[in-house]
C-alpha positions in Angstrom: 9.4 155.6 13.8 11.1 155.8 10.9 14.1 158.1 12.7 14.4 155.2 15.4 17.5 152.3 15.1 15.5 150.3 13.6 14.2 151.5 11.3 17.5 152.6 10.1 18.7 149.3 10.0 15.9 148.1 7.9 16.4 150.8 5.4 20.0 150.3 5.4 19.3 146.5 4.7 17.2 147.4 2.0 19.7 149.8 0.4 22.7 147.1 0.9 20.6 144.1 -0.4 20.0 146.7 -3.6 23.6 147.0 -4.5 24.6 143.6 -3.8 21.8 141.3 -5.4 22.8 141.7 -8.9 26.7 140.8 -7.7 25.1 138.6 -5.9 23.8 136.6 -8.9 26.3 137.5 -10.9 28.3 135.2 -8.7 25.8 132.9 -8.2 25.4 132.1 -12.5 29.3 131.7 -12.5 28.9 128.7 -10.7 26.0 127.2 -12.6 26.0 124.9 -16.0 24.4 127.0 -18.9 21.9 124.3 -18.6 21.0 125.2 -15.5 20.6 129.3 -15.8 18.5 128.7 -19.3 16.2 125.6 -17.8 15.3 127.1 -14.5 15.7 129.7 -11.5 17.6 128.6 -8.5 19.0 130.7 -5.9 22.2 129.0 -5.7 23.5 126.2 -8.2 22.4 122.7 -7.7 25.2 121.2 -9.4 28.5 124.0 -8.7 31.0 123.6 -11.1 34.5 125.4 -11.7 34.5 124.6 -15.9 33.3 128.3 -16.6 36.3 130.1 -14.5 38.6 127.1 -15.7 38.0 127.7 -19.4 38.8 131.4 -18.7 42.2 130.6 -16.8 43.1 127.9 -19.2 42.2 129.7 -22.9 44.6 131.8 -24.3 42.2 133.8 -25.8 40.6 134.5 -22.8 43.2 135.3 -20.0 45.1 137.4 -22.4 42.1 139.7 -22.3 42.8 140.2 -18.9 46.3 140.8 -19.5 46.1 143.5 -22.6 43.4 145.4 -20.0 46.1 145.7 -17.6 48.7 146.6 -19.8 46.9 149.7 -21.5 45.0 150.7 -17.9 48.3 150.4 -15.8 50.0 152.4 -18.8 47.4 155.2 -18.7 47.0 155.5 -14.9 51.2 156.3 -14.9 50.9 158.9 -17.9 47.9 160.5 -16.8 49.3 161.2 -12.8 52.8 162.2 -15.2 51.6 165.0 -17.2 48.5 166.3 -14.6 50.7 166.6 -11.5 53.0 169.4 -13.0 50.0 170.8 -14.7 47.9 170.6 -11.9 50.7 172.4 -10.0 51.4 175.2 -12.5 47.6 176.0 -12.4 47.4 176.5 -8.8 50.7 178.3 -8.5 50.9 180.4 -11.5 49.0 182.7 -13.1 49.6 183.4 -17.4 47.4 184.9 -19.8 44.5 182.4 -20.7 44.6 179.8 -17.9 41.3 179.9 -17.0 40.1 179.1 -20.6 42.5 176.5 -21.1 41.7 175.2 -17.7 38.0 174.6 -19.1 39.2 173.5 -22.3 41.0 170.4 -20.8 37.7 169.8 -18.6 35.5 170.4 -22.0 37.3 167.2 -23.6 36.6 165.2 -20.4 32.5 166.4 -21.6 33.0 164.5 -24.9 31.4 161.4 -25.6 34.2 158.4 -26.4 32.2 158.2 -29.9 33.7 161.6 -31.1 37.4 160.6 -30.7 36.8 156.9 -31.8 37.4 157.6 -36.1 40.4 160.2 -35.6 42.3 157.9 -33.0 41.9 155.1 -35.2 42.9 156.8 -38.7 45.8 158.1 -36.8 47.0 155.3 -35.0 46.3 153.0 -37.8 48.9 155.7 -39.8 51.5 155.6 -37.3 51.7 151.9 -36.5 50.1 152.0 -33.1 46.9 149.9 -33.6 46.5 147.2 -32.1 49.0 147.8 -29.5 48.2 148.6 -25.4 49.5 152.1 -26.3 47.1 152.9 -28.1 44.4 152.7 -25.9 46.5 154.4 -23.1 47.6 157.4 -24.9 43.4 157.8 -25.8 42.2 157.4 -22.6 44.8 160.4 -21.7 42.1 162.9 -23.7 39.6 161.9 -20.8 41.8 161.1 -17.7 44.6 164.0 -18.0 41.7 166.7 -17.6 40.2 164.8 -14.8 43.4 164.5 -13.1 44.3 167.7 -13.4 41.3 169.2 -11.8 41.4 166.9 -9.1 45.1 167.4 -8.6 44.5 171.4 -8.7 42.5 171.1 -5.8 44.7 169.1 -3.3 47.8 171.2 -4.7 46.0 174.7 -3.5 45.5 173.0 -0.5 49.0 173.5 0.7 50.5 176.9 1.2 52.8 178.3 -1.1 55.2 179.2 2.2 56.1 175.5 2.0 57.6 176.3 -2.0 59.4 179.6 -0.7 60.7 177.5 2.4 62.1 174.6 0.4 63.8 177.2 -2.2 65.4 179.2 0.8 67.0 175.7 2.0 68.8 175.3 -1.2 66.3 172.9 -2.7 66.0 172.5 -6.6 62.2 172.5 -8.1 62.6 168.7 -9.1 64.2 167.5 -5.6 61.4 169.8 -3.6 59.0 168.4 -5.8 59.7 164.8 -5.6 60.5 164.9 -2.2 58.7 167.1 0.0 55.3 168.4 -2.4 54.4 164.7 -3.9 54.2 163.3 0.0 52.3 166.2 1.1 49.7 165.0 -1.8 50.0 162.2 -1.5 46.5 161.4 -0.8 45.3 163.3 -3.8 47.6 161.5 -6.4 45.9 158.4 -4.8 42.3 159.3 -5.3 43.4 160.8 -9.2 45.1 157.2 -9.9 41.8 155.4 -8.6 39.3 157.4 -11.4 41.9 156.9 -13.8 42.3 153.6 -13.6 38.6 152.9 -13.1 37.6 155.2 -16.2 40.3 152.9 -18.4 39.2 149.7 -16.8 35.4 150.0 -17.6 35.8 152.0 -21.0 34.5 150.2 -24.2 34.3 152.1 -27.3 37.9 153.1 -27.7 39.1 149.7 -26.1 37.3 147.9 -28.9 37.7 150.4 -32.2 41.6 150.6 -31.4 42.2 147.3 -30.7 41.6 143.7 -32.8 43.8 140.5 -32.1 47.2 141.1 -30.3 45.8 143.7 -28.1 42.2 142.9 -27.9 41.0 143.9 -24.0 38.6 141.4 -22.0 35.5 143.7 -22.6 35.9 142.6 -26.5 36.4 139.2 -25.9 33.4 138.7 -23.6 31.3 139.4 -26.6 32.8 136.0 -28.0 30.5 134.0 -25.5 27.3 134.1 -28.5 27.4 131.7 -30.9 24.9 129.2 -32.8 24.0 127.4 -29.8 23.1 131.0 -28.1 24.9 133.0 -25.2 26.9 130.8 -22.5 26.1 132.6 -19.7 28.0 130.7 -16.8 31.0 131.6 -18.6 29.9 134.9 -19.3 29.4 135.5 -15.4 32.7 134.0 -14.5 34.5 136.7 -17.1 32.5 139.5 -15.0 33.1 138.3 -11.8 37.0 138.3 -12.5 36.6 141.8 -14.2 35.0 143.1 -10.8 37.9 142.1 -8.5 40.5 144.6 -10.0 38.3 147.4 -9.7 37.4 146.0 -6.3 41.3 145.7 -4.9 41.9 149.4 -6.2 39.1 150.3 -4.1 40.2 148.6 -1.0 43.4 150.2 -1.3 42.8 153.6 -1.9 39.6 153.8 0.1 41.5 156.3 2.9 42.2 158.3 -0.2 39.2 158.6 -1.9 37.3 159.8 1.8 40.2 162.6 2.2 39.6 163.9 -1.3 35.6 163.9 -0.6 36.8 166.1 2.9 38.4 168.5 0.5 35.3 169.0 -2.0 37.3 168.5 -5.1 36.0 164.5 -5.3 
């Protein structure tokens, strides 16, 4: 029967194979020579090589792409959380004219495709000298990540009783001290969840990252397109770059996995 334990294990095994097969194949290709990849299909490398990884770690045009990507991703995550925290507190604790309309407008920015903002950002940052810098991409991604972070954090803030705020103020806490010492630890799981989603969106976004950079701040997603040459596609090198691109996201997921579970429990993720 399909509801028996062996049946469930079989379905789970098929599901895991379906999810992990593309990742395995990517890792498999990263240890092959380009000749082996294009000449025959093998389930594992017959002549394993580390040349693809060595080229990435020794060629500045390659490893600088990862450094540039990490720069603007970290900048964006810090800025988004720093802006979203007080905004989420205000939306949760206070009522003001147009608060619901403003909240919806913030979320509507997240619904728009990145292509809508690519040309305005390119023109603006070129005019003020931010083009081809990590700040350009970090600030551009805020238009998507800040609304998402506000939406997530507002749910966590609302789950904290208002009595805690009032008790802290009666005990003589100033608002900045209360917010940092008492309130932020109470919603630490929400901050972790919001930071995770900000990091992941900024890490995988390609259009704005390519449009707003050229040489000095070129991200790894743009660098990977250089594998095409007159000789064809360098599949092994591209696969190795793909494996290294997955690692930061996997590490972030590992560290915030418990926070994400709490976010699902609160119904805000």
